[in-house]
KEKE-594943 format. One record per residue (C-alpha): residue in one letter; chain; x, y, z; residue number from 0. Coordinates in pm, whole numbers, plus 50000, padded with zeros to 5 digits. Layout:
BEGIN
   aa   ch    east   north      up     i
    A    A       X       Y       Z   NUM
...
//
This chain:
BEGIN
   aa   ch    east   north      up     i
    M    A   81890   61276   81994     0
    D    A   81970   61140   81684     1
    G    A   81826   60827   81600     2
    E    A   81529   60887   81865     3
    A    A   81192   60723   81734     4
    L    A   80888   60912   81818     5
    R    A   80482   60850   81775     6
    G    A   80546   60477   81766     7
    G    A   80842   60478   81501     8
    R    A   80666   60717   81254     9
    Y    A   80916   60938   81311    10
    V    A   81304   60944   81319    11
    V    A   81544   61231   81441    12
    T    A   81816   61253   81192    13
    R    A   82008   61601   81333    14
    S    A   81927   61906   81540    15
    L    A   81780   62211   81346    16
    G    A   81849   62461   81676    17
    A    A   81779   62578   81979    18
    G    A   81534   62896   82122    19
    A    A   81353   63007   82444    20
    Q    A   81060   62803   82304    21
    G    A   81229   62473   82241    22
    S    A   81433   62294   82047    23
    T    A   81368   62187   81681    24
    F    A   81482   61883   81531    25
    E    A   81482   61693   81173    26
    A    A   81328   61387   81117    27
    V    A   81185   61141   80899    28
    D    A   80876   61076   80837    29
    K    A   80807   60693   80803    30
    K    A   80456   60671   80700    31
    E    A   80488   60935   80462    32
    G    A   80865   60902   80372    33
    R    A   80965   61291   80383    34
    L    A   81138   61520   80567    35
    V    A   80983   61707   80851    36
    A    A   81094   61941   81147    37
    V    A   80957   61838   81502    38
    K    A   80993   62140   81760    39
    R    A   81021   61985   82110    40
    F    A   80908   62161   82439    41
    D    A   81008   61998   82794    42
    V    A   80706   62095   82975    43
    R    A   80930   61991   83294    44
    D    A   81186   62256   83198    45
    A    A   80893   62517   83192    46
    K    A   81002   62820   83439    47
    E    A   80652   62974   83433    48
    W    A   80328   62805   83299    49
    K    A   80311   63115   83041    50
    D    A   80564   62904   82842    51
    V    A   80331   62570   82847    52
    E    A   80053   62812   82715    53
    L    A   80283   62975   82424    54
    A    A   80376   62626   82366    55
    E    A   80016   62512   82282    56
    R    A   79896   62832   82130    57
    E    A   80207   62763   81857    58
    A    A   80075   62427   81760    59
    R    A   79667   62569   81846    60
    V    A   79779   62872   81596    61
    L    A   79966   62661   81314    62
    A    A   79717   62413   81296    63
    R    A   79455   62659   81119    64
    L    A   79688   62808   80902    65
    A    A   79756   62700   80552    66
    H    A   79956   62928   80330    67
    P    A   80249   62894   80077    68
    K    A   80514   63103   80245    69
    L    A   80407   62948   80574    70
    P    A   80534   62619   80723    71
    A    A   80234   62362   80689    72
    Y    A   80097   62206   81009    73
    I    A   80120   61799   81045    74
    E    A   80029   61705   81391    75
    H    A   80121   61788   81781    76
    F    A   80124   61551   82050    77
    E    A   80247   61518   82394    78
    E    A   80523   61188   82467    79
    G    A   80708   61148   82791    80
    G    A   80662   61463   82983    81
    R    A   80681   61615   82630    82
    L    A   80509   61868   82411    83
    Y    A   80614   61766   82026    84
    L    A   80481   61978   81727    85
    V    A   80537   61834   81345    86
    M    A   80518   62064   81078    87
    E    A   80682   62101   80717    88
    K    A   81005   62150   80701    89
    I    A   81103   62418   80473    90
    E    A   81402   62367   80246    91
    G    A   81647   62655   80214    92
    E    A   81856   62869   80442    93
    S    A   81805   63103   80709    94
    L    A   81896   63459   80693    95
    A    A   82077   63437   81032    96
    E    A   82311   63177   80854    97
    R    A   82370   63417   80512    98
    L    A   82476   63707   80787    99
    R    A   82667   63453   80977   100
    R    A   82881   63398   80686   101
    G    A   82955   63724   80548   102
    G    A   82615   63698   80299   103
    R    A   82370   63987   80254   104
    L    A   82075   64080   80028   105
    D    A   82071   64339   79753   106
    E    A   81813   64571   79658   107
    A    A   81601   64312   79412   108
    G    A   81642   64036   79695   109
    V    A   81468   64284   79981   110
    L    A   81214   64363   79748   111
    R    A   81176   63997   79699   112
    L    A   81135   63928   80076   113
    L    A   80898   64260   80133   114
    R    A   80706   64119   79874   115
    D    A   80677   63786   80042   116
    A    A   80663   63917   80380   117
    S    A   80385   64137   80262   118
    D    A   80218   63857   80125   119
    A    A   80244   63604   80455   120
    L    A   80138   63911   80685   121
    A    A   79805   64009   80477   122
    Y    A   79711   63633   80569   123
    L    A   79805   63615   80904   124
    H    A   79663   63984   81022   125
    G    A   79371   63914   80841   126
    R    A   79283   63626   81079   127
    G    A   79414   63792   81393   128
    V    A   79742   63647   81427   129
    V    A   80031   63855   81482   130
    H    A   80371   63660   81436   131
    R    A   80609   63896   81714   132
    D    A   80893   63763   81639   133
    L    A   80973   63821   81279   134
    K    A   81404   63833   81250   135
    P    A   81670   63661   81013   136
    G    A   81670   63327   81216   137
    N    A   81307   63289   81127   138
    V    A   81288   63349   80783   139
    I    A   81445   63087   80493   140
    R    A   81519   63152   80142   141
    R    A   81421   62865   79912   142
    E    A   81638   62800   79658   143
    D    A   81406   62976   79412   144
    G    A   81444   63297   79592   145
    S    A   81099   63316   79777   146
    F    A   81090   63318   80140   147
    A    A   80939   63168   80415   148
    F    A   80863   63248   80739   149
    V    A   80869   63002   81056   150
    D    A   80888   62968   81425   151
    F    A   80566   63091   81580   152
    G    A   80669   63006   81955   153
    A    A   80602   63372   82029   154
    V    A   80238   63397   81821   155
    R    A   79962   63648   81941   156
    D    A   79631   63492   81829   157
    R    A   79420   63755   81952   158
    M    A   79448   64147   81899   159
    R    A   79441   64411   82149   160
    K    A   79639   64710   82242   161
    E    A   79599   64696   82628   162
    G    A   79894   64608   82803   163
    G    A   79964   64375   83049   164
    S    A   80106   64060   82774   165
    T    A   80450   63881   82768   166
    V    A   80745   64080   82706   167
    V    A   80778   63793   82369   168
    G    A   81056   63906   82072   169
    T    A   81398   63947   81994   170
    F    A   81603   64281   82078   171
    G    A   81677   64465   81791   172
    Y    A   81425   64332   81571   173
    M    A   81114   64409   81847   174
    A    A   80897   64708   81766   175
    P    A   80895   64968   82086   176
    E    A   80553   64868   82188   177
    Q    A   80649   64552   82265   178
    F    A   80829   64625   82549   179
    Q    A   80502   64772   82688   180
    G    A   80383   64412   82642   181
    R    A   80148   64521   82350   182
    A    A   80226   64386   81987   183
    E    A   79986   64457   81656   184
    P    A   80014   64393   81299   185
    A    A   80237   64716   81275   186
    S    A   80464   64523   81531   187
    D    A   80536   64257   81248   188
    V    A   80556   64533   80993   189
    Y    A   80848   64689   81228   190
    A    A   81038   64357   81258   191
    V    A   81026   64247   80821   192
    G    A   81188   64629   80807   193
    A    A   81460   64584   81037   194
    T    A   81537   64248   80884   195
    A    A   81525   64419   80551   196
    V    A   81785   64694   80634   197
    S    A   82010   64443   80872   198
    M    A   82038   64208   80526   199
    L    A   82087   64554   80301   200
    T    A   82375   64625   80537   201
    G    A   82529   64274   80687   202
    K    A   82488   64476   81032   203
    Q    A   82270   64365   81304   204
    P    A   82000   64675   81434   205
    E    A   82234   64770   81753   206
    E    A   82468   64809   81497   207
    L    A   82329   65081   81311   208
    P    A   82305   65455   81307   209
    H    A   82012   65600   81508   210
    R    A   81881   65897   81589   211
    G    A   81692   65930   81893   212
    L    A   81533   65593   81938   213
    G    A   81478   65491   81585   214
    I    A   81692   65377   81347   215
    D    A   81853   65642   81082   216
    V    A   81762   65436   80766   217
    R    A   81902   65719   80556   218
    A    A   82250   65732   80732   219
    A    A   82227   65335   80715   220
    L    A   82114   65297   80372   221
    R    A   82294   65562   80180   222
    G    A   82506   65449   79859   223
    I    A   82331   65070   79904   224
    A    A   81954   65129   79843   225
    G    A   81781   65391   79632   226
    P    A   81523   65659   79781   227
    A    A   81208   65498   79702   228
    L    A   81315   65113   79912   229
    T    A   81471   65402   80174   230
    R    A   81156   65578   80213   231
    T    A   80932   65267   80248   232
    L    A   81174   65143   80536   233
    E    A   81158   65430   80717   234
    R    A   80810   65454   80744   235
    M    A   80814   65074   80847   236
    L    A   81094   65134   81131   237
    E    A   80926   65447   81239   238
    P    A   80899   65431   81645   239
    D    A   80580   65548   81698   240
    P    A   80339   65303   81591   241
    E    A   80033   65557   81506   242
    K    A   80279   65679   81280   243
    R    A   80413   65354   81101   244
    A    A   80302   65178   80831   245
    G    A   80052   64928   80909   246
    R    A   80154   64738   80665   247
    I    A   80436   64668   80388   248
    E    A   80363   64931   80056   249
    L    A   80558   64859   79742   250
    S    A   80369   65037   79525   251
    T    A   80563   65365   79580   252
    V    A   80857   65140   79526   253
    R    A   80738   64973   79192   254
    R    A   80640   65353   79061   255
    E    A   80965   65541   79180   256
    E    A   81199   65278   78919   257
    R    A   80973   65260   78697   258
    D    A   80959   65681   78704   259
    R    A   81351   65682   78705   260
    E    A   81401   65437   78454   261
    Q    A   81158   65646   78188   262
    P    A   81463   65911   78135   263
    A    A   81685   65659   78001   264
    E    A   81417   65444   77797   265
    Q    A   81334   65773   77636   266
    S    A   81655   65842   77557   267
    I    A   81710   65529   77395   268
    R    A   81400   65581   77193   269
    K    A   81468   65914   77047   270
    E    A   81862   65793   76943   271
    A    A   81704   65491   76777   272
    R    A   81450   65722   76575   273
    R    A   81744   65932   76484   274
    A    A   81914   65662   76352   275
    R    A   81641   65558   76160   276
    R    A   81526   65870   76014   277
    A    A   81929   65908   75917   278
    A    A   81867   65577   75745   279
    R    A   81604   65651   75546   280
    R    A   81773   66024   75461   281
    A    A   82048   65763   75315   282
    R    A   81823   65537   75128   283
    R    A   81646   65826   74982   284
    E    A   81974   66003   74876   285
    A    A   82059   65655   74716   286
    A    A   81781   65601   74491   287
    R    A   81778   65959   74359   288
    A    A   82127   65884   74273   289
    M    A   82024   65570   74117   290
    R    A   81753   65742   73943   291
    H    A   82024   66035   73767   292
    R    A   82224   65730   73692   293
    G    A   82312   65759   73283   294
    R    A   82152   66101   73279   295
    G    A   82484   66257   73268   296
    P    A   82880   66220   73359   297
    R    A   82924   65956   73633   298
    P    A   83034   66231   73883   299
    T    A   82704   66361   73965   300
    G    A   82557   66000   74062   301
    F    A   82881   65967   74312   302
    L    A   82895   66287   74477   303
    P    A   82570   66254   74665   304
    L    A   82633   65976   74751   305
    F    A   82980   66075   74898   306
    F    A   82853   66363   75103   307
    V    A   82545   66103   75235   308
    L    A   82861   65880   75369   309
    I    A   83025   66125   75570   310
    A    A   82704   66242   75719   311
    L    A   82657   65862   75829   312
    S    A   83030   65858   75963   313
    V    A   82951   66170   76135   314
    A    A   82623   66036   76313   315
    R    A   82811   65707   76396   316
    V    A   83093   65877   76586   317
    A    A   82833   66082   76745   318
    L    A   82635   65799   76813   319
    S    A   82951   65656   76943   320
    V    A   83032   65906   77215   321
    A    A   82689   66014   77302   322
    L    A   82544   65666   77402   323
    S    A   82866   65472   77469   324
    V    A   83054   65724   77690   325
    V    A   82874   66018   77789   326
    V    A   82503   65927   77912   327
    P    A   82661   65589   78080   328
    A    A   82886   65767   78275   329
    V    A   82639   66079   78392   330
    L    A   82396   65775   78497   331
    V    A   82680   65564   78649   332
    A    A   82796   65877   78841   333
    L    A   82425   65933   78945   334
    S    A   82338   65608   79084   335
    L    A   82605   65649   79352   336
    V    A   82360   65855   79502   337
    F    A   81995   65769   79369   338
    G    A   82066   65341   79388   339
    P    A   82201   65051   79153   340
    A    A   81910   65107   78888   341
    L    A   82049   65390   78721   342
    R    A   82338   65122   78660   343
    E    A   82101   64921   78491   344
    A    A   81974   65226   78268   345
    A    A   82350   65303   78207   346
    R    A   82352   64948   78087   347
    A    A   82028   64972   77881   348
    V    A   82118   65298   77685   349
    T    A   82461   65142   77617   350
    R    A   82265   64847   77464   351
    G    A   82061   65068   77272   352
    G    A   82358   65290   77127   353
    R    A   82502   65010   76962   354
    R    A   82197   64924   76819   355
    A    A   82168   65224   76663   356
    Y    A   82554   65202   76567   357
    D    A   82505   64894   76406   358
    A    A   82216   65010   76189   359
    I    A   82412   65320   76048   360
    D    A   82688   65110   76000   361
    A    A   82505   64874   75786   362
    E    A   82344   65137   75593   363
    A    A   82684   65291   75557   364
    R    A   82824   64983   75412   365
    S    A   82548   64924   75145   366
    L    A   82596   65309   75041   367
    A    A   82948   65234   75021   368
    E    A   82880   64959   74753   369
    R    A   82646   65141   74559   370
    A    A   82915   65427   74503   371
    A    A   83180   65176   74444   372
    S    A   82923   65046   74160   373
    I    A   82846   65368   74013   374
    D    A   83239   65470   74043   375
    A    A   83378   65134   73868   376
    P    A   83421   65159   73495   377
    T    A   83245   64954   73254   378
    D    A   83405   64815   72930   379
    A    A   83017   64779   72734   380
    P    A   82980   64969   72455   381
    T    A   82743   65246   72465   382
    D    A   82623   65240   72096   383
    A    A   82577   64915   71946   384
    R    A   82622   64938   71597   385
    R    A   82614   64667   71294   386
    I    A   82928   64540   71164   387
    R    A   83012   64315   70872   388
    V    A   83279   64051   70877   389
    D    A   83470   63953   70592   390
    D    A   83383   63612   70535   391
    G    A   83027   63730   70416   392
    A    A   82850   63570   70750   393
    P    A   82532   63751   70814   394
    R    A   82522   64064   70981   395
    A    A   82446   64076   71342   396
    R    A   82382   64287   71644   397
    L    A   82504   64287   71999   398
    G    A   82187   64212   72199   399
    S    A   82115   64223   72573   400
    E    A   82264   63903   72648   401
    D    A   82583   64077   72487   402
    R    A   82591   64355   72770   403
    E    A   82755   64309   73116   404
    E    A   82534   64092   73360   405
    N    A   82471   64401   73598   406
    E    A   82440   64699   73335   407
    P    A   82103   64851   73366   408
    E    A   81900   64800   73031   409
    E    A   81860   65172   73048   410
    D    A   82181   65247   72936   411
    A    A   82180   65099   72626   412
    R    A   81884   65274   72509   413
    P    A   82040   65588   72450   414
    S    A   82266   65407   72219   415
    K    A   81934   65245   72019   416
    R    A   81812   65571   71986   417
    G    A   82126   65727   71849   418
    R    A   82155   65406   71616   419
    N    A   81821   65511   71489   420
    G    A   81899   65859   71447   421
    G    A   82190   65787   71278   422
    A    A   82067   65512   71001   423
//
């Protein structure tokens, strides 16, 4: 069909995008608007029963009244040459089925984004009485920005009812159990999204996953892959009994439990940072006290307090380095094997906090070391300024402040001045 023109030449088919029970889908160029579109074709002559034709017409009718950023936008539908055509926006990206075929998966963050986007789209659809009935990796497109769109409304139901009698439509493994009885409701879409999420986390089809009774054993399937909060959410979504299953995708519990799990690590970082700040303040006070006593007695009285402060800071640096760079991260990484990858991020955060605390103490230690060196350094400045007489008869002179060493505080000269006055 490549190169075929439709609708009087407005649409020119470029390539096939796929085929299914409800028809074939092609990429085409919209010559009028200058954009790529998706064209779904249903051959009425090949229909096995009139129900197939009804589904094709229903898809066009439902899509025409939907407008949501996570759903393809309807453009038009028409009949030509005994075939029905539905033209819609082409969603750019990769389907999750293609991602699975090449061995790709989604990590926990990617699945949470999938669940958030699905929750948004399903709330819109179910609020308008629409049930998709065939959500699966092949009908989910991951855009380049990481968001997800949901396509292919060939199995859609636009009138909700719980009684049986409807055609069984869906894909094995992703269909909720009640769909095998011809019943579909909003909780059926929730089940399909849950099955898609577990499949993307594990890289396996639902029938390949461990089962317990009639349902997927989500806890066994996701052990070591997802955290406990996400696992419990998916368990509620994949409950075989629609009466017990979650009626919508609820992520508030996941977010709350993630925050609760991260709080101990953050509290540990803040606690160690406070300790480092207190140690630095104590060191500054000791240094200031030593500087005030400088000049009041022999030099060792100013040096010794700084020496002990430097020893204390060295011990604090070693303790922080071992605790925050080795012990706590190792414990969190070990726990992440059971409670999920969020604890590995917490371990990295603890390590970063430890580095900041270590750097703060190190900077203060360097500053105190420089002060200690200045206290201990010898000085050649005279401690007693005396009058001197020059043999050539020049006027007498005194050593002024400009003749003292540049870094020597003026208070060092004051005792000399008092001594001179006392000796005069």
